[in-house]
C-alpha positions as CSV (number, residue, x, y, z in Angstrom):
1,M,127.6,110.2,-7.0
2,H,127.0,106.5,-6.7
3,T,125.3,104.6,-3.9
4,V,125.2,101.0,-2.8
5,I,121.8,99.1,-3.2
6,D,120.5,95.6,-3.0
7,P,118.3,95.3,-6.1
8,K,115.3,93.0,-6.0
9,I,116.1,91.9,-9.6
10,M,119.2,92.1,-11.7
11,Y,117.9,92.3,-15.3
12,F,119.5,95.1,-17.3
13,G,117.8,94.4,-20.6
14,T,118.0,91.8,-23.3
15,S,115.9,90.8,-26.3
16,V,112.7,88.9,-25.8
17,I,112.8,85.4,-27.3
18,L,109.8,83.1,-28.0
19,I,111.2,79.6,-27.7
20,S,109.3,76.9,-29.4
21,T,109.9,73.3,-28.5
22,L,108.1,69.9,-28.8
23,N,106.4,68.2,-25.9
24,E,106.6,64.5,-25.3
25,D,103.2,64.0,-27.1
26,G,104.4,65.8,-30.2
27,T,102.5,69.0,-29.5
28,S,104.2,72.4,-29.5
29,N,105.2,74.5,-26.6
30,L,105.9,78.2,-26.8
31,A,107.5,80.3,-24.0
32,P,108.7,83.8,-23.8
33,M,112.0,84.5,-22.1
34,S,114.7,87.2,-22.2
35,S,117.9,85.9,-20.8
36,G,119.8,85.2,-24.0
37,W,122.9,86.5,-25.8
38,W,124.7,85.6,-29.0
39,L,128.3,85.0,-30.2
40,N,128.6,84.1,-33.8
41,Q,126.5,81.0,-34.4
42,S,126.0,80.3,-30.8
43,C,123.5,81.5,-28.2
44,M,123.4,81.2,-24.4
45,L,120.0,80.9,-22.8
46,G,119.3,81.2,-19.1
47,M,116.1,79.5,-17.7
48,S,114.9,77.3,-14.8
49,S,115.4,73.6,-15.4
50,R,111.9,73.1,-14.0
51,S,110.3,74.7,-17.0
52,Q,108.6,72.7,-19.7
53,T,110.8,74.5,-22.3
54,V,114.1,73.3,-20.7
55,Q,112.8,69.8,-20.2
56,N,111.7,69.7,-23.9
57,L,115.0,71.1,-25.1
58,I,117.1,68.6,-23.1
59,R,115.0,65.7,-24.3
60,T,114.8,66.7,-28.0
61,Q,118.1,68.7,-28.3
62,Q,116.3,71.2,-30.6
63,C,114.3,74.4,-30.5
64,V,113.6,77.6,-32.5
65,L,114.4,81.0,-31.1
66,N,111.8,83.3,-32.5
67,L,112.5,87.0,-32.1
68,P,109.4,89.2,-31.9
69,S,109.3,92.9,-32.8
70,I,107.6,95.4,-30.6
71,D,104.2,95.0,-32.3
72,L,103.9,91.5,-30.8
73,I,103.8,92.7,-27.2
74,P,100.1,91.8,-26.9
75,A,100.8,88.2,-27.9
76,I,103.7,88.0,-25.4
77,E,101.3,89.3,-22.7
78,Q,98.9,86.5,-23.6
79,L,101.7,84.0,-22.9
80,T,102.8,85.6,-19.6
81,L,102.1,83.5,-16.5
82,L,101.3,80.4,-18.6
83,T,103.2,77.1,-18.4
84,G,103.3,74.0,-20.5
85,S,103.9,71.9,-17.4
86,N,100.9,69.9,-16.1
87,P,100.6,69.8,-13.2
88,V,101.9,73.3,-12.6
89,P,105.0,73.3,-10.5
90,A,104.3,74.6,-7.0
91,S,106.9,77.4,-7.3
92,K,105.0,78.7,-10.4
93,A,101.6,78.1,-9.0
94,E,102.5,80.4,-6.1
95,R,103.3,83.1,-8.6
96,G,100.0,82.8,-10.4
97,Y,101.0,80.6,-13.4
98,R,98.4,78.3,-14.9
99,Y,98.7,75.4,-17.4
100,E,97.9,76.0,-21.1
101,G,98.3,73.3,-23.7
102,D,97.7,75.5,-26.8
103,K,100.0,78.4,-26.5
104,F,100.1,79.3,-30.2
105,G,96.3,79.5,-30.2
106,I,95.9,81.5,-27.1
107,A,98.5,84.0,-28.3
108,G,97.0,84.2,-31.8
109,L,100.3,83.1,-33.4
110,T,100.8,80.8,-36.3
111,P,103.1,77.7,-36.3
112,V,105.0,77.0,-39.5
113,P,107.4,74.0,-40.2
114,S,111.1,74.4,-39.6
115,H,113.7,73.1,-42.0
116,Q,116.2,71.3,-39.8
117,V,114.5,70.9,-36.4
118,G,111.2,69.5,-35.3
119,A,109.9,72.5,-33.4
120,P,107.8,74.9,-35.4
121,R,108.7,78.5,-36.1
122,V,106.4,81.5,-35.3
123,L,105.3,83.0,-38.6
124,E,104.7,86.5,-37.1
125,C,108.2,86.8,-35.7
126,P,110.5,88.6,-38.3
127,V,113.6,86.6,-37.1
128,Q,113.4,82.8,-36.6
129,L,116.5,80.9,-35.5
130,E,116.5,77.1,-35.7
131,A,118.9,75.7,-33.1
132,V,120.3,72.5,-31.6
133,L,121.5,72.1,-28.0
134,Q,125.2,71.9,-27.4
135,A,125.6,71.9,-23.6
136,V,123.7,72.6,-20.3
137,H,125.6,74.3,-17.5
138,P,124.4,74.6,-13.9
139,F,124.1,78.2,-12.9
140,E,124.1,80.1,-9.6
141,Q,124.0,77.1,-7.3
142,P,122.0,76.2,-5.3
143,S,119.1,76.9,-7.7
144,S,117.2,75.4,-10.6
145,L,118.8,77.8,-13.0
146,V,120.7,76.5,-16.0
147,A,122.6,78.1,-18.8
148,M,122.0,76.3,-22.1
149,E,124.4,76.7,-25.1
150,V,122.6,76.2,-28.4
151,R,124.1,76.4,-32.0
152,I,122.1,78.2,-34.7
153,V,121.7,75.9,-37.7
154,R,119.3,77.9,-39.9
155,V,118.3,81.6,-39.9
156,H,115.0,82.9,-41.3
157,I,114.4,86.6,-41.6
158,D,111.6,88.8,-43.0
159,E,112.8,90.0,-46.4
160,Q,112.0,93.6,-45.3
161,L,114.9,93.4,-42.9
162,Q,117.6,92.7,-45.5
163,V,120.1,95.3,-46.5
164,E,119.4,96.2,-50.1
165,G,122.0,94.5,-52.4
166,H,123.4,92.4,-49.5
167,P,120.9,89.5,-48.8
168,N,123.0,88.0,-45.9
169,Y,122.9,91.2,-43.8
170,I,120.2,92.5,-41.6
171,D,119.6,96.2,-41.7
172,P,119.7,97.4,-38.0
173,A,117.6,100.5,-38.9
174,R,114.7,98.1,-39.9
175,W,115.0,95.6,-37.1
176,K,113.0,96.7,-34.1
177,P,113.5,94.1,-31.3
178,M,111.5,93.9,-28.2
179,I,113.6,94.4,-25.1
180,M,112.9,93.3,-21.6
181,N,114.4,95.8,-19.2
182,F,113.9,95.1,-15.5
183,C,110.8,93.1,-16.4
184,E,109.2,95.9,-18.4
185,Y,108.9,96.1,-22.2
186,F,111.0,98.6,-24.3
187,G,111.9,99.1,-27.9
188,L,114.9,100.7,-29.6
189,G,115.1,104.4,-30.1
190,E,116.6,106.1,-33.1
191,Q,120.2,105.5,-34.1
192,L,122.5,107.8,-32.0
193,S,125.6,107.8,-34.1
194,T,127.7,105.8,-36.5
195,S,130.1,103.2,-35.3
196,R,133.7,102.4,-36.3
197,L,132.8,98.7,-36.2
198,A,130.1,99.0,-38.9
199,P,132.7,99.0,-41.8
200,V,134.5,96.1,-40.3
201,F,131.5,93.8,-39.8
202,G,129.0,95.3,-42.2
203,P,128.4,94.5,-45.9
204,K,131.2,95.2,-48.3
């Protein structure tokens, strides 16, 4: 039987993303988020327009979407409740956020140069997606939320994730993404069954 509720949050689970962008002074900003989904070479990201990440992305038109695996949860936790905005916006200060200028350092992560965008990649993330901004869409008005459409221009993956004999395919059995489900961390379980889509989209 079903019942009607009024949930405090509507967050049914998506991959955690570490977005790296460049601040106005050329330093790097790094922020975890988990409202993102992909279609082909495009990705839609949902964030507050008040965040330093969104302001950087709109200004530079570039970012890197770094996808952490479950072993990076401690690093993500180090970044939680930090902001690159100085002074800290009142809405974030009320929720316990504080300013941090060196997010890579505080999380123990390593910045490495990208190929086609200015923002650095996160060495420890097994998937790194260089991206450029295509459009910004106001979302759920009235609010500060925006949906940002980005196009992936370069994909970097850990060689251990490749399907043997098919270098342009990622082996889903080897990729262990970090999932944010109702603001809690989860990983993937074991494969449940085969899919009829696998022969269509998988390696030939």
